[in-house]
C-alpha positions, 0 to 999 in steps of 0.5 A: 557108199561113202564118196571116199572109201575110208580104207584107201587112207590106211597108210596116211593113218598109220604114218601120222600115228607112228609120228604122233606116237613119239609125242605122248599124253604127257607131252600135250599134258605139259605144254598145257599146263604151261600154256605153251606151243608145241614146236617140237610136235610142229617141227617134226609134222613139217619135216615128214612132210604131213603139213605140206600134203595139199601144196602141188608137187610142183611147189615141193608138196605132195599134191594130196586132196582135203580128203587126205589133209582132213585125215591127217588132222583127224588122226593128230586128235584121235591120238590125244593132240591138238591139231589147233595148233598147225590146221591153219597152214592147212586152210590158209594155203588155199588163198594164196594157192587158189588166188595168188599169182604166179610169182607169189606161188613159186615164192612162199610156196616151197618155203611152206613146204619145206618149213622155212616159212609158217603160214598159221594165221588168217586176220578176219575177225574184229571186235565190233563185227564179229561174223559180219564179215562185210561190216569189217572196218580195217582199211588198206588205202593204197598210196603209190607202191604201197598199202597203208592198213589201219584197223584192228582184228580180234581172236586172231590165232597163233600169229605169235608162231606164224611167219605170215597172215592172210588179211582181209581189209576193205579197200573201197568204203562200204558206202560206195560199193553196189554190194556189201561183200565187194570192195575187200581185198586179201593181202599176205602180211610178212609179220617178222616185218610187220610187228613193231612196224605198224603191227601190234600183237596183245595175246588174250588169255582164254580157257583152252591152250589156244594162242590167239590175240588182237591186233592193232594196225596203226599205218602198217605199210605193205608193199602193193604185190603183198595184195592177193589176186584182184582187189575188191574180190577179198570176200569171194577168195576167203569164202575158198578157205572157209569151206576147207577150214569147216571140213577140216575142223569137222574131221578134227571133231572126229578125232576128238569123238573117237578119242572120247569114245575110246577113252570111256569105253576102255575105262568102262571096261576096266572099272569095277563098282559094286563087283561089275564093270561100270560098262556092264550098266545101261546108263553108262553103255548108252550115252557111249554107243549114242556118241559113237553113231553120231560121231560115224553119222558126222564122219559121212557128211565129212566124206561128202564135203572132201568129195565135192571140195576136191572135184572142184564143186561148190562144197559150202553146204556140206562144208558147213553141215559136217562142221556142225554135225562133228562138232555136236557129236564131239561135245556129246562124246566128251560130256560121256566120257567126262561122266563115265570117268566120274570125279577122274574126269577132272584129273589133268592126269587122265586128259579127259579135262583137257581134250574136254576144253579143246573140243568145246571151242568148236560149238563156237569157232571158227564158226558158230552153230547158230550161223550154220543153222542160219545159212542152211534155212536160207541157202537150203531150205529157202527161208527168209534170210534172217540177218 
């Protein structure tokens, strides 16, 4: 028995599918070819209220949970789209919602719900620290009614298509804190004011059409009320959003996996070689069937993570395991789909190679599979910390 009954989300699935039907494969193919951003799709998704699903009703949203949000992003990918262009607003909003002041929530959440503002970006990763977040070097020093930011971030997504960014910076030097996870703080940066006034954005070309950037902070001044929550508690705050992020990414991978399986199955039924459909051959059948089994198993862990998160329990282990299983399963499904299509899998017109590249990202980001294994070994199996 699953923590959620998947049937209860059918209305959401149908609604998202109807919207995605207006943005067909040709639309996404054209966006990918020109390394563009799907502005029309993001606008439509926002206006339909899907991106404000988890914003409470009193702030202009739908007041839904992580489970519903995960279905929305899953369906976007299952329909052949790319949720990586919109998922940031889903999980970045958690930091503001859970730890922001009432004044911050009253001002920003309704504007996020309406689409007036976008919060698609989170600045955490740095060139010399990677996932060793406690060693970040970007600093935020208080001077009167301002914080002055200096440092560097890398692999920061959607900065060029966002109005706001969640920023993690060290407010107390590492040498002066009792625990290395202390002394970091969270800020809400208005990118419209910051870029060109202490913040420089350098785009990073990459193999996926995923807008990502390197950021340089040179005495960027932020108003003191940009601070979210208490000074020094930022690392703890970030973790809330990261568990939501990993669960949502798992759902996206499940959507990808189902797209690959459906695509491969349809092609295997129709493609005739040596007088018979290639899908009649076990050598073709079995990898597709195996991919289906693994996606279905990953889906169960997704529902467990959603149930824990939405009930207020610690979803760290389930979120990590869901992301691991789903990313692995979607990648195996991608390989099976490409192999089933043979040479045609490399042809852009079939969309397999585009989705193949997109789903490969999640073996590495937003957390690598190796880090998840380390988490499970330490926190669930009580093995010695490996790093």
